[in-house]
N, C-alpha and C positions, 0 to 999 in steps of 0.2 A: 402683499409686497413688504409690509412692515415686518411680518413674521419671517419672511424669507431673508430679509436683511439682518434680522436679529439672529437667526440660525447661522447665517454666514459669518457674522461677526463673532459669535460664540465659538464657532469652529476655528476661526483664525486665532482667537484668543487662546484656545486650548493648545493649538499647534505652537503658538509663540512661547508657551510655558516650558516647552521641551528645552533642555540645556543644549547649547551650541554643539558640543561633541556628538550628542545623540542625533541631532538634525543632520550633521555632517555625514554620519554613518548611513542615515536613511538615503541621503543623496548618492551614496556609493552603492546603493542597492540592498542594504540591510533593512529588514522589516522589523518594526517594534511589535513584540508580541505581549509583553507584560512588564510590570514594574513591581518592585518589592523593596523592603528595607532589610538590609543585612545586619550583621553584628556591628555594634558601635554606631548604629543609625547610618550605616553606609548605604547610600542610594544605589540600588541595583536595577538593571534593566535586562530583559531577556530579548535577544534579537535572533533573527533567522536569516540565513543567506544560502541560497541554492540547496534548500532542504536540510541544512545543518543548523543546530541551535547553539548559542553561546551566551554567556553572561558578560555584561559590561558594567563597570563600577565607576561612579563619578567621584572625582576628587573634591575636597571641601570648597575649593574656589569655583567649582562648576564650569571650569574652562578646560578641563582635561578629563580623559576617561581611560580606564585600564580594561582591556579585553582579555578574558580568560577565566580560569577556575579559581574560586575562593576556597581555601582550606583552613581548618581550625588547627589548634595546637597538636592534636593527635594525628594530623594528616588527612582527616576525613574531608572529602570533597563536598562542599556545601552548595555548589552550583548545580549538581546533577538533578536534585529534586525540583529546582525551579525550571530548568530546561525541559525536564520531563513534563511538568505541569503545563507549561505555556506553549511548548512546541511539539514534542513527540506524542503526547497523549491526544491532543486535538487532531494531529496529522494522522495518527493511527485510526481514529474514529472516522475521519473523513474518507480515508482510503478504503476502510472496511465497508463503509456504506456504499462506496462506488462499486466494490466487488459484489455486494449483495444485489445491486440494481442491474448489473450486466447480465448477459445471457449465459447461463451455465447449465450443465447437465449433472444431476445429482446421482451419487451412488452411496448406498448405506442408509441407515435410518434417519428420518427427518429430525427426530428428537435426540440424536447423538450429542453428547456433551462437548465434543470437539469437532470443529468445522475446519476443513483444510481446502484451500482453493489452489488449483493448478492450471496454468495455461499449457495447452497441448496441441501439437500439430499431428495430423494423421500419419505422417511419414517419420515421426520421431520414435526411434527404438527405445530411447531412454524413458519416454513417456509410457510406453507399453510396459517396460520393466517396473517403473514406479507404480503403475496400476496394479500389476501382479503382486508386488511386494506389499501393497496396501491392503490386500484382500483380508488377511487375518483380522485387522482392526475394523474393517468395514463389516465383516461377518459377525464380529463380536458385539456390534451395536455401539461401540465406543466412539466411532468416527464417521462423519459424513464427508465424503469427498465431492467437491463441486468442480467440475471440469469446464474450463472456458476454452472452446475451440478457436484456434487461429490458423491462418493459412500463410506460412512464411518460408517453409523449407524448399518447396518445389512449385513450379508454375501451376500445377493442378491441386495443390494442397487445399486451396479454398473450396474447390469443387467437392473434394472428398469430405471436408469438414461440413459443407452444406448438406451433403448426402446423409450424414449422421444426424445433423440438426433437423432436417426435414423429414426424417423417418417417422412412421406412425408411432413408434415407441423409441424416442431418441436414447433413453437410458438403456433399454434392452439392446439396441443396435450398437451403442458404444461398448457395452460389456462384451458382446459377442465379437466385435472387431478387435478389441484389445486382447481378449482371451485367445483369439486366433493368431496373435502376434502380427496383426496387420494384413493377414492373408484373406480375410473375409471379403468376398466380392460385393462391393457396395453398389447400390442403385444410384448412379450419378444422374442428377436431375438435368433435363435439357434446359430448363430455365430456373434460375435461383430466385426465390422470392425476395422482393426488395427488403423486407424486414430482416431476412436472414443475412443478406449482403451487408446491411447496416450493423447487424449484431457482430458479424465477423470484423468489420472495420472498427467498431467500438471496442471489441475485445483486444484487438491489436494495439489500439491507441492507449488503452488503459494499461496494458502490459508495458508499453514504452514509458508511460507516466510513472509507473511503479519501479522503473529501472530494470525491467526484465530484458535480458539480452539472449537468453537461450531457453529451450524447452527441455524438460518442464521447468517453468518458473513457478515456484511454490510459495504460498503465503498463508500464515496462520498467526494466531494470537498466543503469546506466552502466558504464563500464570499471572503475570502482572497486567495483562491486557494490552501489551505493546506489540505492534505489528512486526512480524519477523519474516524474513525472505530467505529462500534458498534457491540457487540456480543449479540446474542439472539434476542428475540422479543422486539422491542422498545415500551415504553409506549406512551401515546398519545402526550405528549409534545415533547418527543424525536423524534417521528414520524414526527411532524411538522418541527422540525429542519432539519431532514434528507431530507425531501421532498421539 
């Protein structure tokens, strides 16, 4: 009990140390992600609201705060690095781990240096075109494409997605289906396995969490390790960037 009281007291003491403007922002829904000291010993805070990061700077009297970017004499944005460190880098890592743990079907070599995730519906012609456009990169061994099946475009989308996922060789079946431009007759299961139903639900929920609104919804890491998103069929230049 004494230990619990001590921990509780310490937590309250730590919370009480936050300046009033920062506490006020927390009450408005901003999450405190990190603290840093800026030029001139300026107290800086990194906060997140609805997936967006920003910096907040405390005035010397600690009773006021200024929200926005800090720039130096040359106009360089000094806030970007802090927001990247405390908000976007951890967010990218978390979302990437969620993509890794969900149910996907791989195409391309497992040791490919670039991994690309794509949410796809069996009835989506743009998904089929994206698949075909990706083939040169997959065949070269430079990219592994991981397809997360979802059922959203038609009432029986989920059944078709389940047919691919429950096939003896899902990767082969998906490749044949996309190569046929969706004309391959799939063996629709009379009963969808509970784990496949859950996988489809999880994929759709993750797509929504990542902000995906259309198929294909494509996700990859850029050269700086930051999560990137593209909605719909990429044009030629965007395709090169993704791959």
